[in-house]
VOBA-1610 file (N, C-alpha, C; in pm, whole numbers, padded with zeros to 5 digits, always signed):
BEGIN
Met+05610-00695-01059Met+05568-00788-00964Met+05617-00930-00995Ala+05654-01002-00895Ala+05712-01138-00916Ala+05602-01241-00951Leu+05630-01324-01038Leu+05543-01438-01073Leu+05579-01554-00976Leu+05484-01589-00886Leu+05517-01686-00783Leu+05484-01830-00820Glu+05414-01847-00928Glu+05390-01986-00975Glu+05451-02004-01104Ala+05504-02120-01126Ala+05571-02153-01252Ala+05470-02179-01365Lys+05488-02121-01479Lys+05397-02135-01589Lys+05464-02123-01725Pro+05418-02180-01827Pro+05488-02161-01955Pro+05492-02023-01995Ile+05591-01972-02063Ile+05601-01836-02117Ile+05630-01842-02258Ser+05616-01730-02325Ser+05652-01713-02467Ser+05763-01630-02495Ala+05814-01560-02383Ala+05936-01478-02403Ala+05997-01444-02274Leu+06123-01424-02274Leu+06204-01385-02147Leu+06233-01236-02141Ser+06219-01167-02246Ser+06242-01025-02248Ser+06139-00955-02346Thr+06177-00836-02374Thr+06088-00761-02468Thr+06096-00810-02613Thr+06182-00894-02640Thr+06203-00953-02777Thr+06089-01056-02803Ser+06026-01052-02914Ser+05925-01144-02948Ser+05980-01290-02980Ala+05925-01395-02914Ala+05978-01528-02941Ala+05953-01561-03087Ser+05848-01513-03147Ser+05815-01549-03286Ser+05927-01487-03386Ala+05996-01391-03329Ala+06091-01319-03417Ala+06221-01401-03427Val+06234-01507-03352Val+06363-01590-03358Val+06315-01733-03395Lys+06355-01770-03516Lys+06304-01899-03566Lys+06385-02010-03537Thr+06516-02001-03506Thr+06602-02111-03492Thr+06721-02073-03397Thr+06800-02178-03370Thr+06913-02159-03278Thr+07024-02255-03313Ser+07148-02216-03295Ser+07258-02308-03331Ser+07316-02367-03202Val+07268-02338-03086Val+07330-02385-02958Val+07328-02535-02941Phe+07239-02608-03012Phe+07235-02751-02995Phe+07343-02821-03086Asn+07413-02742-03174Asn+07528-02797-03254Asn+07651-02744-03202Lys+07760-02806-03236Lys+07891-02768-03198Lys+07915-02623-03244Gly+07988-02550-03160Gly+08020-02407-03194Gly+08136-02399-03291Thr+08174-02274-03304Thr+08286-02241-03394Thr+08426-02234-03339Phe+08428-02239-03199Phe+08563-02240-03140Phe+08627-02375-03137Ser+08752-02381-03175Ser+08835-02504-03160Ser+08863-02516-03011Phe+08890-02634-02964Phe+08906-02657-02820Phe+09003-02770-02802Thr+09057-02775-02675Thr+09143-02889-02635Thr+09104-02924-02497Ser+09124-03060-02466Ser+09101-03116-02337Ser+09227-03142-02263Val+09230-03106-02131Val+09347-03110-02053Val+09326-03190-01925Asp+09408-03281-01889Asp+09408-03347-01756Asp+09514-03288-01658Val+09471-03247-01553Val+09567-03190-01450Val+09555-03264-01321Arg+09662-03336-01276Arg+09655-03405-01158Arg+09715-03326-01032Met+09680-03369-00922Met+09734-03311-00794Met+09890-03336-00790Leu+09957-03232-00751Leu+10100-03239-00734Leu+10139-03203-00589Ser+10258-03214-00548Ser+10292-03185-00410Ser+10311-03031-00378Ser+10325-02954-00492Ser+10353-02814-00475Ser+10225-02741-00429Ser+10253-02630-00362Ser+10131-02552-00306Ser+10052-02486-00424Ser+10108-02474-00537Ser+10036-02412-00653Ser+09951-02510-00734Ser+09959-02639-00699Ser+09883-02742-00766Ser+09733-02740-00715Pro+09648-02782-00801Pro+09497-02786-00767Pro+09477-02889-00649Pro+09384-02860-00570Pro+09346-02953-00460Pro+09281-03089-00502Lys+09230-03087-00627Lys+09174-03208-00684Lys+09218-03220-00824Pro+09237-03345-00882Pro+09267-03362-01028Pro+09147-03291-01105Leu+09186-03231-01219Leu+09092-03156-01301Leu+09088-03208-01441Val+08980-03195-01496Val+08965-03200-01642Val+08924-03059-01687Ile+09002-03004-01781Ile+08975-02871-01827Ile+08949-02876-01981Val+08838-02827-02030Val+08824-02821-02179Val+08808-02670-02205Thr+08894-02617-02293Thr+08900-02478-02320Thr+08927-02446-02461Pro+08874-02335-02514Pro+08906-02295-02648Pro+09054-02274-02668Thr+09102-02292-02790Thr+09237-02281-02826Thr+09268-02135-02884Val+09159-02060-02918Val+09172-01934-02972Val+09200-01834-02860Lys+09295-01744-02884Lys+09341-01647-02788Lys+09213-01562-02736Gly+09200-01550-02615Gly+09091-01472-02563Gly+09069-01493-02421Thr+08968-01420-02364Thr+08926-01431-02220Thr+08779-01492-02222Tyr+08753-01598-02150Tyr+08633-01670-02151Tyr+08565-01693-02019Pro+08437-01694-02006Pro+08372-01725-01883Pro+08406-01872-01838Val+08393-01896-01717Val+08428-02032-01663Val+08297-02109-01615Val+08289-02229-01663Val+08184-02325-01613Val+08250-02421-01527Leu+08229-02413-01390Leu+08268-02508-01300Leu+08170-02626-01296Phe+08213-02751-01329Phe+08126-02857-01339Phe+08154-02957-01236Leu+08051-03007-01161Leu+08066-03102-01048Leu+07994-03236-01103His+08073-03342-01103His+08016-03461-01156His+07924-03538-01057Gly+07850-03636-01111Gly+07761-03710-01035Gly+07822-03809-00932Phe+07737-03873-00846Phe+07791-03961-00742Phe+07856-04091-00807Tyr+07974-04120-00760Tyr+08041-04239-00809Tyr+08086-04234-00957Leu+08081-04115-01017Leu+08120-04102-01158Leu+08256-04035-01161Arg+08304-04021-01276Arg+08435-03957-01302Arg+08413-03837-01387Asn+08499-03734-01367Asn+08479-03611-01441Asn+08506-03638-01597Asn+08580-03740-01632Asn+08609-03759-01778Asn+08495-03848-01841Phe+08383-03868-01772Phe+08267-03932-01829Phe+08186-03834-01912Tyr+08215-03706-01904Tyr+08134-03597-01962Tyr+08204-03530-02074Leu+08314-03583-02132Leu+08393-03507-02227Leu+08323-03452-02337Gln+08228-03535-02399Gln+08157-03491-02515Gln+08067-03366-02487Leu+08005-03370-02367Leu+07926-03249-02319Leu+08009-03136-02294Phe+08133-03146-02235Phe+08222-03045-02209Phe+08265-02979-02341Gln+08296-03060-02436Gln+08347-03012-02565Gln+08239-02927-02643His+08113-02978-02629His+08005-02903-02683His+07997-02755-02628Ile+08004-02748-02493Ile+07998-02627-02431Ile+08115-02535-02468Ser+08234-02595-02464Ser+08360-02517-02476Ser+08368-02464-02629Ser+08303-02545-02719Ser+08308-02493-02862Ser+08235-02372-02889His+08146-02326-02781His+08079-02202-02799His+08140-02085-02724Gly+08267-02113-02673Gly+08341-02003-02616Gly+08342-02000-02460Tyr+08355-02116-02399Tyr+08356-02125-02244Tyr+08464-02212-02204Ile+08527-02194-02093Ile+08627-02288-02026Ile+08549-02367-01927Val+08550-02497-01935Val+08483-02594-01847Val+08596-02654-01764Val+08574-02635-01640Val+08668-02696-01533Val+08589-02795-01448Ala+08635-02916-01449Ala+08563-03024-01378Ala+08658-03091-01288Pro+08644-03067-01144Pro+08735-03146-01060Pro+08679-03287-01043Gln+08775-03377-01014Gln+08740-03506-00974Gln+08718-03512-00820Val+08592-03517-00775Val+08560-03503-00634Val+08609-03633-00559Gln+08578-03751-00611Gln+08637-03869-00546Gln+08771-03893-00614Leu+08874-03908-00541Leu+09014-03911-00600Leu+09036-04032-00692Val+09078-03998-00807Val+09122-04098-00902Val+09261-04055-00957Arg+09364-04150-00953Arg+09492-04105-01004Arg+09501-04115-01154Arg+09546-04009-01209Arg+09556-04010-01358Arg+09686-03913-01399Arg+09749-03944-01505Arg+09858-03860-01547Arg+09810-03746-01634Pro+09870-03624-01618Pro+09833-03517-01702Pro+09873-03545-01851Lys+09783-03493-01935Lys+09814-03513-02080Lys+09903-03402-02139Thr+09863-03278-02097Thr+09935-03164-02152Thr+09902-03046-02061Thr+09934-02923-02104Thr+09908-02804-02014Thr+09809-02720-02090Pro+09726-02640-02032Pro+09633-02555-02089Pro+09692-02450-02181Pro+09628-02412-02295Pro+09694-02311-02376Pro+09705-02176-02293Arg+09824-02122-02295Arg+09855-02005-02216Arg+09792-01879-02265Lys+09749-01885-02390Lys+09680-01765-02455Lys+09536-01754-02410Cys+09481-01849-02345Cys+09340-01847-02307Cys+09332-01808-02152His+09257-01715-02119His+09235-01667-01984His+09096-01681-01933Ala+09082-01709-01806Ala+08949-01732-01748Ala+08898-01585-01706Arg+08767-01568-01727Arg+08703-01443-01686Arg+08636-01473-01550Leu+08707-01453-01446Leu+08664-01498-01308Leu+08555-01428-01257Asn+08528-01301-01309Asn+08403-01237-01264Asn+08282-01281-01323Gln+08291-01377-01409Gln+08169-01437-01476Gln+08181-01590-01472Gly+08119-01657-01387Gly+08125-01805-01385Gly+07990-01868-01352Ser+07985-01992-01393Ser+07862-02078-01371Ser+07893-02193-01273Ser+07815-02207-01172Ser+07819-02317-01083Ser+07722-02429-01146Thr+07782-02539-01203Thr+07703-02635-01275Thr+07736-02773-01218Gly+07635-02859-01223Gly+07659-02993-01183Gly+07555-03094-01221His+07587-03216-01214His+07492-03333-01250His+07461-03418-01135Ser+07343-03460-01116Ser+07307-03555-01001Ser+07346-03495-00870Arg+07421-03577-00788Arg+07455-03524-00664Arg+07550-03405-00681Gly+07626-03395-00795Gly+07701-03270-00823Gly+07617-03158-00853Gly+07499-03179-00903Gly+07403-03075-00916Gly+07360-03009-00784Lys+07344-03100-00685Lys+07303-03047-00555Lys+07427-02971-00497Ala+07548-03027-00520Ala+07675-02963-00481Ala+07689-02822-00538Ala+07647-02812-00666Ala+07651-02688-00732Ala+07559-02580-00662Phe+07442-02625-00622Phe+07352-02536-00544Phe+07418-02493-00411Ala+07474-02599-00349Ala+07539-02568-00213Ala+07656-02471-00231Leu+07737-02483-00341Leu+07849-02391-00359Leu+07788-02250-00387Ala+07690-02242-00476Ala+07634-02110-00502Ala+07576-02046-00377Leu+07521-02127-00282Leu+07462-02082-00162Leu+07571-02042-00054Gly+07693-02082-00085Gly+07803-02052+00003Gly+07800-02131+00134Ile+07748-02250+00131Ile+07745-02339+00250Ile+07844-02449+00241Thr+07919-02453+00131Thr+08029-02563+00125Thr+08160-02489+00094Ser+08247-02561+00029Ser+08384-02492+00013Ser+08366-02364-00063Lys+08452-02268-00019Lys+08458-02132-00078Lys+08547-02142-00210Thr+08524-02042-00296Thr+08597-02040-00423Thr+08607-01888-00454Ser+08723-01853-00521Ser+08735-01707-00565Ser+08652-01680-00697Leu+08593-01785-00751Leu+08515-01761-00874Leu+08383-01691-00837Asn+08357-01589-00906Asn+08222-01520-00887Asn+08119-01583-00969Phe+08026-01655-00903Phe+07918-01717-00985Phe+07810-01618-01010Ser+07780-01621-01147Ser+07675-01531-01196Ser+07550-01604-01230Val+07559-01734-01259Val+07451-01831-01288Val+07470-01964-01224Leu+07361-02042-01216Leu+07360-02173-01158Leu+07281-02265-01254Val+07338-02377-01287Val+07276-02483-01362Val+07271-02616-01296Gly+07157-02671-01265Gly+07147-02809-01211Gly+07095-02900-01320Ile+07177-03009-01349Ile+07143-03105-01448Ile+07093-03234-01373Asp+06960-03256-01373Asp+06895-03357-01301Asp+06955-03366-01161Pro+06949-03259-01079Pro+07012-03259-00944Pro+06944-03352-00849Val+07007-03409-00760Val+06955-03505-00665Val+07016-03479-00525Ala+06916-03485-00423Ala+06960-03460-00287Ala+06968-03588-00204Gly+06977-03703-00270Gly+06992-03834-00203Gly+06887-03930-00245Thr+06858-04029-00155Thr+06757-04122-00185Thr+06648-04101-00070Gln+06538-04178-00089Gln+06435-04170+00015Gln+06486-04224+00147Ala+06580-04310+00145Ala+06631-04374+00265Ala+06745-04291+00329Phe+06819-04212+00242Phe+06938-04148+00284Phe+06957-04017+00211Arg+06934-03904+00285Arg+06956-03774+00219Arg+07100-03737+00251Thr+07165-03682+00141Thr+07305-03646+00155Thr+07327-03512+00223Lys+07436-03497+00292Lys+07470-03362+00349Lys+07550-03285+00250Pro+07553-03150+00252Pro+07470-03070+00342Pro+07321-03071+00293Tyr+07228-03054+00387Tyr+07085-03056+00356Tyr+07051-02924+00286Ile+07012-02930+00161Ile+06983-02811+00079Ile+06832-02780+00081Leu+06755-02891+00048Leu+06622-02875+00032Leu+06545-02855+00158Thr+06437-02772+00165Thr+06370-02742+00277Thr+06212-02778+00274Cys+06175-02813+00147Cys+06029-02838+00111Cys+05942-02711+00130Val+06008-02600+00124Val+05946-02470+00125Val+05964-02395-00008Pro+05855-02362-00084Pro+05876-02298-00212Pro+05960-02173-00196His+06051-02152-00296His+06131-02029-00315His+06229-02005-00188Ser+06268-02110-00114Ser+06335-02098+00007Ser+06493-02089-00008Leu+06536-02122-00123Leu+06676-02126-00151Leu+06732-01982-00166Asp+06816-01936-00081Asp+06857-01803-00071Asp+06963-01766-00188Leu+06913-01753-00306Leu+07002-01739-00420Leu+06962-01603-00487Ser+07060-01534-00530Ser+07041-01399-00594Ser+07079-01400-00744Ile+07095-01527-00801Ile+07155-01541-00933Ile+07054-01619-01017Pro+07044-01610-01146Pro+06953-01690-01232Pro+06986-01835-01221Val+06875-01921-01222Val+06896-02060-01208Val+06827-02128-01322Ala+06891-02238-01377Ala+06829-02330-01475Ala+06833-02471-01420Val+06726-02547-01426Val+06719-02676-01378Val+06670-02763-01496Ile+06745-02874-01520Ile+06712-02971-01625Ile+06666-03100-01558Gly+06558-03149-01597Gly+06504-03276-01536Gly+06476-03385-01634Thr+06484-03512-01594Thr+06459-03623-01685Thr+06334-03700-01629Gly+06259-03762-01717Gly+06145-03833-01692Gly+06166-03972-01631Leu+06278-04037-01672Leu+06308-04168-01625Leu+06394-04169-01500Gly+06445-04056-01456Gly+06526-04049-01335Gly+06450-04107-01207Pro+06316-04076-01201Pro+06241-04125-01075Pro+06203-04270-01084Glu+06230-04338-01193Glu+06190-04486-01215Glu+06303-04580-01175Gln+06261-04692-01124Gln+06364-04792-01090Gln+06409-04875-01219Glu+06543-04886-01222Glu+06599-04979-01329Glu+06568-05121-01306Asn+06582-05162-01173Asn+06557-05304-01137Asn+06516-05304-00987Cys+06476-05416-00940Cys+06424-05429-00797Cys+06542-05416-00695Met+06656-05425-00745Met+06775-05423-00644Met+06825-05277-00625Ser+06786-05182-00698Ser+06842-05052-00683Ser+06727-04945-00678Pro+06743-04846-00593Pro+06637-04739-00584Pro+06646-04645-00712Pro+06549-04565-00732Pro+06562-04465-00842Pro+06676-04371-00815Cys+06740-04340-00929Cys+06856-04243-00923Cys+06825-04110-00888Ala+06698-04068-00925Ala+06649-03932-00901Ala+06505-03933-00839Pro+06494-03977-00714Pro+06362-03996-00665Pro+06282-03873-00650Glu+06149-03896-00652Glu+06053-03775-00636Glu+06068-03718-00493Gly+06051-03582-00498Gly+06075-03514-00361Gly+06216-03472-00338Leu+06310-03529-00411Leu+06454-03496-00392Leu+06528-03472-00524Asn+06448-03449-00632Asn+06498-03434-00759Asn+06481-03294-00820His+06488-03284-00949His+06479-03155-01023His+06352-03074-00990Glu+06237-03138-00968Glu+06113-03070-00944Glu+06124-02992-00816Glu+06182-03049-00715Glu+06190-02982-00586Glu+06302-02871-00588Phe+06410-02894-00662Phe+06505-02785-00673Phe+06448-02668-00744Phe+06363-02686-00844Phe+06307-02584-00919Phe+06204-02508-00827Lys+06118-02581-00755Lys+06014-02524-00674Lys+06078-02435-00566Glu+06195-02474-00512Glu+06254-02405-00400Glu+06352-02289-00447Ser+06371-02279-00580Ser+06458-02172-00635Ser+06386-02038-00632Lys+06456-01930-00625Lys+06397-01796-00636Lys+06409-01759-00791Leu+06341-01650-00823Leu+06353-01607-00962Leu+06464-01508-00985Pro+06512-01514-01117Pro+06455-01583-01221Pro+06505-01730-01229Cys+06424-01826-01260Cys+06453-01970-01269Cys+06377-02033-01376Val+06441-02111-01461Val+06386-02181-01578Val+06397-02329-01554His+06290-02400-01590His+06291-02554-01572His+06265-02610-01712Phe+06353-02708-01740Phe+06342-02784-01870Phe+06326-02933-01829Phe+06224-02987-01897Phe+06191-03132-01868Phe+06184-03219-01988Val+06264-03324-01987Val+06260-03414-02103Val+06213-03551-02046Lys+06106-03601-02096Lys+06041-03723-02041Lys+06105-03850-02071Asp+06153-03862-02198Asp+06202-03994-02247Asp+06349-04021-02224Tyr+06415-03944-02135Tyr+06555-03975-02110Tyr+06580-03985-01966Gly+06693-04058-01932Gly+06716-04087-01799Gly+06832-04012-01731His+06870-04057-01612His+06964-03979-01529His+07104-03977-01582Met+07140-04076-01658Met+07281-04082-01704Met+07291-04058-01857Asp+07190-04016-01917Asp+07188-04001-02064Asp+07261-03876-02127Met+07325-03794-02037Met+07402-03691-02077Met+07556-03726-02077Leu+07594-03843-02032Leu+07728-03894-02028Leu+07774-03928-02165Asp+07904-03953-02175Asp+07964-04000-02301Asp+07903-04136-02343Asp+07922-04166-02470Asp+07858-04292-02522Asp+07925-04419-02451Asp+08057-04410-02434Asp+08124-04532-02377Asp+08234-04488-02284Pro+08200-04430-02163Pro+08295-04393-02070Pro+08378-04521-02018Pro+08503-04498-01978Pro+08587-04619-01944Pro+08555-04665-01800Gly+08585-04791-01778Gly+08597-04850-01644Gly+08467-04905-01595Val+08474-04966-01476Val+08357-05041-01421Val+08251-04947-01362Arg+08294-04818-01334Arg+08201-04719-01281Arg+08089-04696-01376Arg+08118-04690-01500Arg+08028-04666-01608Arg+07925-04785-01612Gln+07976-04907-01602Gln+07894-05021-01607Gln+07794-05027-01493Leu+07844-04990-01371Leu+07756-04987-01254Leu+07647-04879-01270Ala+07694-04764-01329Ala+07593-04654-01342Ala+07480-04684-01446Asp+07522-04761-01552Asp+07427-04801-01641Asp+07324-04906-01590Cys+07364-04988-01505Cys+07276-05094-01440Cys+07203-05042-01323Met+07235-04930-01264Met+07168-04877-01156Met+07057-04782-01187Cys+07075-04706-01299Cys+06975-04598-01337Cys+06902-04642-01465Lys+06780-04605-01464Lys+06703-04624-01585Lys+06726-04517-01683Asn+06765-04557-01808Asn+06792-04464-01911Asn+06706-04477-02031Gly+06719-04380-02121Gly+06636-04389-02247Gly+06686-04492-02343Leu+06608-04518-02452Leu+06645-04608-02549Leu+06714-04529-02661Gly+06807-04599-02735Gly+06876-04531-02846Gly+06994-04445-02806Ser+07031-04358-02897Ser+07154-04277-02886Ser+07142-04179-02764Arg+07248-04153-02698Arg+07265-04040-02611Arg+07295-03899-02667Asp+07313-03908-02795Asp+07360-03780-02865Asp+07254-03674-02857Pro+07123-03701-02884Pro+07026-03594-02864Pro+07021-03531-02734Met+07024-03613-02622Met+07024-03563-02491Met+07153-03479-02455Arg+07264-03529-02494Arg+07383-03454-02470Arg+07378-03313-02537Arg+07326-03314-02666Arg+07327-03184-02743Arg+07221-03097-02678Phe+07113-03155-02629Phe+07010-03076-02566Phe+07061-03006-02440Val+07137-03085-02353Val+07190-03030-02227Val+07292-02933-02256Gly+07383-02961-02346Gly+07488-02860-02387Gly+07432-02734-02443Gly+07327-02744-02529Gly+07260-02638-02583Gly+07185-02546-02480Ile+07124-02609-02394Ile+07053-02536-02273Ile+07155-02454-02193Val+07269-02522-02158Val+07368-02453-02085Val+07417-02331-02167Val+07452-02351-02291Val+07505-02238-02370Val+07403-02127-02379Ala+07282-02161-02410Ala+07178-02061-02428Ala+07154-01984-02295Phe+07157-02058-02185Phe+07140-01988-02046Phe+07255-01894-02024Leu+07380-01938-02047Leu+07492-01857-02025Leu+07496-01739-02114Arg+07455-01756-02241Arg+07450-01640-02332Arg+07357-01532-02281Ala+07240-01584-02229Ala+07135-01488-02189Ala+07182-01412-02064Tyr+07245-01487-01960Tyr+07258-01417-01842Tyr+07404-01373-01817Leu+07498-01420-01895Leu+07638-01374-01888Leu+07670-01286-02005Gly+07613-01309-02123Gly+07648-01233-02232Gly+07544-01133-02279Gly+07429-01127-02216Gly+07315-01038-02247Gly+07252-01069-02375Asp+07273-01191-02435Asp+07206-01221-02559Asp+07105-01341-02531Asp+06984-01307-02525Asp+06884-01403-02488Asp+06800-01464-02603Glu+06845-01436-02725Glu+06772-01481-02842Glu+06756-01631-02847Asp+06867-01711-02821Asp+06859-01851-02820Asp+06760-01907-02717Leu+06768-01852-02598Leu+06679-01892-02493Leu+06537-01865-02529Ile+06513-01754-02584Ile+06382-01711-02623Ile+06327-01806-02729Ala+06418-01848-02823Ala+06378-01929-02940Ala+06338-02072-02885Ile+06416-02123-02786Ile+06381-02251-02738Ile+06252-02252-02656Val+06227-02148-02574Val+06104-02135-02497Val+05987-02119-02594Gly+06011-02040-02694Gly+05898-02011-02796Gly+05871-02139-02879Asp+05970-02213-02905Asp+05950-02336-02997Asp+06031-02453-02940Pro+05978-02523-02846Pro+06053-02641-02785Pro+06096-02748-02882Ser+06026-02751-02996Ser+06059-02850-03106Ser+06200-02831-03154Leu+06266-02714-03135Leu+06399-02700-03181Leu+06496-02790-03106Ser+06459-02840-02991Ser+06548-02927-02912Ser+06560-03063-02978Pro+06683-03116-02980Pro+06705-03247-03032Pro+06648-03355-02944Ala+06627-03336-02819Ala+06561-03420-02728Ala+06420-03359-02701Lys+06314-03443-02706Lys+06181-03383-02697Lys+06157-03320-02564Leu+06122-03197-02567Leu+06095-03117-02443Leu+05950-03125-02411Glu+05918-03180-02295Glu+05775-03173-02249Glu+05729-03051-02190Asp+05813-02984-02106Asp+05775-02860-02043Asp+05898-02762-02035Val+05859-02632-02053Val+05957-02529-02024Val+05884-02433-01931Leu+05926-02429-01808Leu+05854-02349-01708Leu+05958-02240-01657Val+05908-02129-01612Val+05989-02023-01563Val+05938-01946-01451Leu+06021-01902-01356Leu+05988-01803-01260Leu+06060-01678-01291Arg+05992-01565-01309Arg+06046-01442-01346Arg+05977-01323-01279Glu+06048-01216-01282Glu+05980-01092-01229Glu+05868-01048-01326
//
């Protein structure tokens, strides 16, 4: 029977949460990796958007994490997060949605191959909403088969302007998804940084609503003391980063705990639902203090 109301749980499977005492997902993994810039070319074989690809260098076939960046941000603002995920054995592909011209640095290692039948639709902020839309099949089509969906502080606009396509319906469990969903939310996202800018993740359009409208299985992770941009790199280049910092209220101190938390949650969720190994996810749910960023709530919808 389906559990229709979110509530804390102590396990996600028959394994006892108390049997798993720790997890390594919040630290860098054992795979060496490389970062690749791929720009648009005139040939028909070139990608439709410039890409940042972070991939293991060890020969093998790896699941793909398609990552959609936030509004007015650049895909290379998340390199430290991408590297964390890739070091655990995943290929991260991040298109630049708003066009920015850059020269390619190198070519991807040819010995690494994408496992296209196992992919994650993942995104941050407005890119989180776009990841939901892509998984729902109401935006651009892709040949990648999405097996999981991860929204990192997803946002559907502001109180004055909701962005298209309209995903949220204000109806619980209304999103027609048949894949597992993880939603990460921040406590400072709904707060204003100053009187000149609205909250970057306003109530009613943020992570809470995406979680409420998702079908099961769905897991919600909430960190109170961090903000909407705290999973970005420490010092992304350009004026866009400066604008993002002054528009959104963010936490005090280093971003490293939040980045490692987000990267670790993504890895644990992918391991559980792509790799069939849920020990790390069970450990985090059973003992939220394992997280480098203080977890206030872990909620789940499950059968």
